[in-house]
C-alpha positions as CSV (number, residue, x, y, z in Angstrom):
1,M,-2.6,171.3,137.5
2,V,-0.5,168.2,136.5
3,N,-3.6,166.4,135.3
4,M,-4.6,169.4,133.3
5,H,-1.2,169.5,131.5
6,K,-1.4,165.7,131.0
7,S,-4.9,166.1,129.4
8,L,-3.7,168.9,127.2
9,L,-0.7,166.7,126.1
10,I,-3.1,163.8,125.2
11,L,-5.4,166.1,123.3
12,L,-2.5,167.7,121.4
13,T,-1.1,164.2,120.5
14,S,-4.5,163.1,119.3
15,I,-4.9,166.2,117.1
16,I,-1.5,165.8,115.6
17,S,-2.0,162.1,114.9
18,S,-5.3,162.9,113.2
19,A,-3.7,165.5,111.0
20,I,-0.9,163.2,110.0
21,Y,-3.5,160.4,109.1
22,S,-5.6,162.8,107.2
23,S,-2.6,164.1,105.2
24,D,-1.4,160.6,104.4
25,H,-4.9,159.6,103.4
26,A,-5.4,162.6,101.2
27,H,-2.0,162.0,99.6
28,S,-2.8,158.4,98.8
29,E,-6.0,159.5,97.1
30,S,-4.1,162.0,95.0
31,N,-1.8,159.2,93.8
32,K,-4.7,157.6,92.0
33,V,-4.5,160.3,89.3
34,Q,-1.0,159.2,88.3
35,C,-2.0,155.7,87.1
36,A,-0.2,154.6,84.0
37,N,0.1,150.8,84.0
38,N,2.9,150.6,81.5
39,S,5.3,153.1,83.1
40,E,8.8,151.9,83.8
41,V,12.2,153.1,85.1
42,F,15.5,151.4,84.5
43,L,19.2,152.0,84.7
44,V,20.7,152.8,81.3
45,S,24.2,152.8,82.7
46,P,26.0,151.2,84.4
47,K,24.9,147.7,83.3
48,N,24.5,144.7,85.6
49,G,28.0,143.3,86.4
50,F,29.8,146.6,85.7
51,K,33.3,146.7,87.3
52,T,35.5,149.8,87.6
53,T,38.6,151.0,89.5
54,L,37.2,154.5,89.6
55,S,35.3,155.7,92.7
56,E,33.2,158.1,90.6
57,V,30.5,156.2,88.8
58,K,28.2,157.8,86.3
59,V,24.6,156.6,86.6
60,I,22.1,157.3,83.8
61,F,18.4,156.8,84.5
62,G,16.0,155.7,81.9
63,S,12.2,155.8,81.8
64,R,9.2,154.9,79.5
65,N,5.8,156.4,79.8
66,V,7.0,158.7,82.6
67,D,7.0,162.5,82.7
68,I,10.1,163.2,84.8
69,T,9.2,166.3,86.9
70,P,10.8,168.0,89.8
71,A,9.6,167.4,93.3
72,G,6.8,169.7,94.4
73,K,5.4,169.9,90.8
74,I,2.0,168.2,90.5
75,V,1.3,167.0,86.9
76,E,-1.9,165.2,86.1
77,S,-2.6,163.3,83.0
78,S,-6.3,163.5,82.1
79,D,-6.3,160.0,80.6
80,C,-3.9,158.4,83.0
81,S,-1.5,157.4,80.2
82,I,1.5,159.0,81.7
83,T,2.9,158.7,85.2
84,S,4.8,161.7,86.5
85,G,7.5,161.9,89.1
86,H,11.3,161.9,89.7
87,H,14.0,159.3,90.3
88,H,15.3,158.0,93.6
89,L,18.4,155.8,93.5
90,I,18.5,153.0,96.1
91,I,22.0,151.8,96.9
92,D,22.5,148.5,98.9
93,S,19.0,148.6,100.4
94,A,15.5,147.2,99.9
95,L,12.6,149.0,98.6
96,P,11.2,151.3,101.4
97,N,7.7,151.3,102.7
98,L,5.8,152.0,99.4
99,K,3.0,153.8,101.2
100,R,5.2,156.4,102.9
101,P,7.6,159.1,101.5
102,I,10.9,157.7,100.4
103,P,13.6,158.2,103.0
104,S,16.6,160.4,102.2
105,S,19.9,159.0,103.2
106,K,23.1,157.7,101.6
107,S,21.1,154.5,100.7
108,Y,18.1,156.5,99.2
109,I,19.3,159.3,97.0
110,H,16.7,161.8,95.8
111,F,16.9,163.5,92.4
112,G,14.1,165.9,93.1
113,G,15.3,168.4,90.5
114,G,14.2,166.0,87.8
115,Q,17.7,164.8,87.0
116,T,18.2,161.9,84.6
117,E,21.8,161.2,85.5
118,A,24.3,161.6,88.3
119,I,27.8,160.9,89.3
120,I,28.0,159.0,92.6
121,S,31.1,158.3,94.7
122,L,31.5,154.8,95.9
123,D,34.3,153.2,98.0
124,P,35.7,149.9,96.7
125,G,33.2,147.1,97.1
126,K,30.1,145.4,95.6
127,Y,26.9,147.4,95.4
128,S,23.3,146.9,94.4
129,L,21.5,149.7,92.6
130,Q,17.8,150.2,91.9
131,L,15.6,153.1,90.8
132,L,12.3,154.0,92.4
133,L,10.0,156.6,91.0
134,G,8.5,159.0,93.5
135,D,5.7,161.5,93.0
136,Y,5.8,165.3,93.7
137,A,6.0,164.5,97.4
138,H,8.6,161.7,97.2
139,V,5.9,159.0,97.7
140,P,5.9,155.9,95.4
141,H,2.8,155.7,93.2
142,E,-0.2,153.5,94.0
143,K,1.2,151.1,91.4
144,P,4.9,151.5,92.3
145,V,7.3,152.1,89.5
146,F,10.8,150.6,90.2
147,S,13.6,149.1,88.2
148,E,15.3,145.7,88.4
149,I,18.2,145.5,90.8
150,I,21.7,145.6,89.2
151,E,25.0,144.6,90.8
152,I,28.2,146.6,90.3
153,E,31.7,146.5,91.8
154,V,34.2,149.2,92.5
155,L,37.6,147.5,92.6
156,S,40.5,148.7,94.6
157,S,42.9,150.7,92.4
158,Q,45.9,149.2,94.2
């Protein structure tokens, strides 16, 4: 009886692993549709070297040759001239695994509603900020679209 349960567990694990691989493979194939080579994202504000005593920082996202769309919405350009997706703000972290969905945490903030600006709360200290474009499923594109890293500082108000 124990061997039967063990065999079922192994079979179930194998089926789940295959399904995950197939899903990832299918998703990476769908990314090939969104293939603009001249797409870019950048931080309009704040600028590199920005300093403030306010803990609330307004961040404005910029993009070129990108159709900013909400998460879950698949947009295909017939001539691959426009990349579609939404912004993810990376705070004090490196780019994530570009073949997997972008994590969601205080270091990887998702703007799946298609937002192009946000107010973020930061404690006093130095921070690095970077944008990464994710597709409808929060996965970076086959040719990832990300901004340069900028450095900002929130000064103590005392």
